[in-house]
C-alpha angles and dihedrals in degrees: 000000000000110000093198090057091047091049091049090051091050092049091048091049090052091048091050091048092049091049091050091048091049092050091049091048091050091049092049089048091054090049091050092050090048091051090048091051090051092049091049092050092048089051091050090051090050091050091049091051090049091051091046091050091052092049093048090048091052090049096047102040093081093048092210088076093050093097091054096047090126095082121160091258091054092047090050091052092049090051091048091051090049092052092047092049090052090049090050092051090051092048092048090049091050090048091051090049090052091050092048092048090059091052090055093055 
């Protein structure tokens, strides 16, 4: 039995194990960042809905303004919510792709 060969095999095994662990850590880091991005976008959508609700309330509380509830500020909030919902869909799709890529490995 050649000890140098055995030692080389042990070192190579340790290197392979460390490389695998580093790849897994990187993957888990990407998943964590993706989840955080999704949570931030959901929070931004919630904030936009809250702002929109306040604006609608202010418009409707005097009833005479009810017909003109579609002010520019309200339209801007609706557009913002639409963009955020699209961003959330993209982030969730990317997250799903990340999850599926790990299953293939």
